[in-house]
Each structure stands twice: as C-alpha cells, then as structure tokens.
N, C-alpha and C positions, 0 to 999 in steps of 0.2 A: 402447540401454538401459544398457550398461556405462559409457559416457561420462557419461550423465545421473546415475548413481549416484555415480560418483567425484567429479564436479563438485559434487553435492549434499553429499557428506561433507566436502569441502574447505570449502564454504560454511558448513556447520554448525560445523566446527572454528573458523573465523574468527569466527563469531557468538559462540561460547563465550568466545573470547579477548577480544573487544570488550566483552561484558557483564561479564566478570570484571575488566577493567581499569577500567571505569567512567569517570567524568569525569576529565579533559576529552576523553579518547579517544572515549568513547561519542558525545558531542554532535558532535564533529568528523566522525566517521564518518557520522552521520545527515545532517549537512549535505552531505557529499560525495555520498552516495547520492541525496539530494534533487536536487542539481545534475545528476548523471548521468541520473536519471530524467527530469528536465525537458528535458535535451538530447535524450534518446531520443524523448520526446513531441513536441518541436519538429520533429525529423527526420521523424517519422511524419506529422505534420500538413502539413509542407511538401510532401509528395507529392500532396496534394490540389490540384487544378488552381487556379492563380491565387491561392494562399494567400499572404498577406503578414502574418505574425505580428509584432506588436511584442513581441519576446522579452526584450530587455535588462531591462525593469522586473521581469519575473518572477524573474530571477536575483538582482536587488537585493532583491526581496521575500523570497527564501529566506535570504539573508544577514542581512537585518534581523530575521527571526524567530529565527534562530540566536542573535543577540546578545541579543534580548529574553529568550529562554529561559535562555541560559547565565548571564546576569547577573541573572536573576530580576527582570525589570522588566515583569511582566505588566500593570501599570497603563498601559503604553504600547501594549498590543496593539491596542486599538480605534483609537487614533490612527494607528498604522502602517498598518492596514488601510484607514482612510479616505484616507491619503496615497497608498497604492497605487492605490486606485480613481480618485482625482483625476488622478494621473499617467497612468494607462492610458487614461482618458477624453480627456485632453489629446492623447495620441498619436493617438487615433481622430479627433479634431477637426482637428488641424493637419497630420497626414500624410495626404495625399490618397490614397495607395496602400492605406491601411488601410481595409478595408470592414467592414460590420456583422458579417459572418460571422467575420472575423479577430478582431474585438473579443471576440466570444463564445468563440472557441476559445482566445484568450489568457487570458481570465478563467477558463475551465475549467482550463487548465494551472495557473494561480495557486492556485486553491482546491482542485482535485482533488489536485494533487501537493504543492505547497508548504505550503498551510495544513493539510491533513489529515495530511501526514507530520510536521508540526511537533509533533503530539501525542506522537510517540515520545520527544521530549526529556523529557517529564514522567515517563518511566519510568527515567531514568538513576539508577543506584545503587539500584534497587528490584527485588526479586524478582518483582514483578508483570509485568515485561516478558515473562516466560516464558509468561504466559497469552496474550499477543498472538501470539507465535511458535509455541507448542506447539499451540494450538487451530487457528489458521489453517493452519499447515504440516501438522499432523496430519490435518486435514480434507482438505487437498489431496492428501496422500500416499495416504490410504485410498481417496479417490475415484478417484485415478489407477489404482491397482493393481486394485481391485475392478472398476472400470468396464472396464478393459482385459481382464480375464479373464472377467467374468460379465455385463458390460453388454450389453443387447439393445435397450433402448428409449431413443431419443435425447431429451435434455433440452432443448437449444436448437440444433437442427441448422443453422439459418441463421446462427448467430453462432459457435458452438463445436461443430463436428460430432463431436468425440471425446467430449464429455460425455454421460453417460447417467444415466437416473433411478436405476438401481441404484448407480452410483458416487456420485450425489448423496446417497442415503440412507446409504451406507457412510461417506461423508465426515462427515456429521452425527454418526453413531454414534462414529466414530473421534475426532473433535474433542471430543465430550463425555467419552469415556473418558479421553483424555489430560488434559483439564482437571480431571476429578475425581481422577485419580491424583495430579496435582500439588497439588491443593487438600487432599487427605488428609494430605499432608506439611506444607504451609505454612499452610493456612486450614481446618483440620478443622471448626471451628465454623460454617463458611459453605458446607457442601457443597451444600445446596439452592440457595442463591443462585448459587454457581459453576456448578452444573448448568444453571440457567436461562440464565446468561450464555453458557455454552459453546454452547448451542443457537443463541442469537442470533448469536454470533460465527461459528459454522459456516455459518449461512444467509447472513450478510452477506459472508463471505469468497467464497462462490460468486457473489454479486452483483458483487463487485469483480472477480473473474476474468472474468465475462461482459462487464462494462462495458469492461474493457481490451480484450477480444476484439472488441467491436463497433467500437472506435476503430481497431483494426488492420484489421478487415474494410473499413471505409470508406476507410482509407488505402491499401489494397491491398498490405499487407505481411504476412509470416508471423510474424516476431518483431520486437521493438523493437530488438534488437541481438544481439551474439554474444559478449558479455563473459563469459558463463557457458556453456561448451559443454554442449549437451544441454538447456539451459533457455532460452537466448536472452539477452535483455538484463536489466539491473537491474529495469526496469519489469515484465518478464515474471515475475520472481521475487517482486516486492513488490506486485503488483496487489491481492492479497487483504489483505495487511498494511495497506495504505493505508486500506482501509475499516474494518478491525477495530480498529485502535489507538484511534480515538475511542470506539468502543463499550465497550472494556475500561476506558478512562479514566473515562468517565462512570458506568459501572456500579460500578466500584470507589469512586468518589467519593461516590455517593449511597447505595449499599447495603452496601458491605463495610467501608469505613474506620471 
C-alpha cells in the first residue's frame, strides 16, 4: 500500500509538471506513453500461443498521429487511417505467418491504444485535460479504497476479482464530486452538463479498466509491466484514461464549448 501511494504521488507530481509545461512537452510525453503502452500490449499479446503480431505499423501509426496533431493537420487524419489499414492488410496478405487472429489483435492495438490515446493531444494547453484525469483517476481511487474497506459484492469476479459493486458506486460518486468541484471553479455555468459528463466518464472508466483486465486475463499476466511500483505498467495506469479522453473531448465539443 505504501509503495502504491508513493508511486501515485510521484506520478501525480509529474502529471502536474507536464500539464503546466504544455506543448511541445505535453505532446511528446503523450507520444512516449502511447509507444510504451503499445509495447506493453504487444508483450501481453505475444504470450498468447502462436501469436505473430505485425507490430511495426502500429508504432508508425502512433508517430503519424503525433505529427498530425502537433502540426494541426487534422485534414489528413482519415487519409492516414486509410493508409494504416492498407498497410496492415498487406502484411496480413503477404506475410504467411500472420493469421486472422493476429490481424484482429494488431488492429485492436492500433485503435484501442494509438487512436484513442491520440485524443489526449487535443487537450494540450487546455484546462479541460483535468476533467479527463480528475474524474477517471478520482473514480478509480474512490472505488479502490471504498471497495477494499467496505466491498462485499463482486462486480466482475471472472475478470477483475478485486472490484466490488460498493467500490463501483463509490467510484461514480467520487468521480462526479471531483468533476463538479473542478467545474465550480472553471465552468460554473455548466454544472449540470459537467455532472452528466462526470457520470458517463466514471462509468466508461470502469469499462476501460475491466477491458484491460480481460486482455491481461486472456494473456495470463498479472500486470502489463512494472514501470510504476505498486501500479504495474503504463497501460495499467492509463487503462481508464484511454476510454475517457474521447468522451470528455466530444462532450466538451458538443455541449460545453
């Protein structure tokens, strides 16, 4: 527990620093995290018997989205995604060792990690980035401590044995409270909208956590890595963020801005 708390506080301090520095540091850090998460995902999937992932194209996809976002060239986004699909399909056709399952797992890594994490670039130099981290991390923290102390009923025992219904409810309440406290300071005219968004983000963050847990369960591993003592790998720490960043982006775009 002590290691987990210390590691979490160090991570929080680094997060504050990166957000404070803004671009280009922010975007470069997001790219690095994307590449590390992709590496952890590939290692996890490689433990599945006879897996032959065409992985190079996913790293190139991550770098391509970084340049598109950094140089504000969104008009090329669909074209880059199209090229990504063409190249990955060519690997499937011309590399005999790549099977249909490998194609599906590689596409999952490309869109689940690379594409969804690319939404974080849109929050560079914006205070709205804190809605992503505060609600998702707050929900996870409330769920962890309340579930550990008061949890009695399992939420998804076959996928994440430690998660409880009590923790799940506490996580939603905690995420909404933190979202509303932050909104009271920065978006007081949108408290109702932020409250609704916080509920959605809290729910989706749990989905992201369980989604990552299922991949770990099928891969036969406990954690994606050990880069963060007490937490595991980067993907263990960002699993809920990956799902919530697009939710916050679109909610802000259509209802808040």
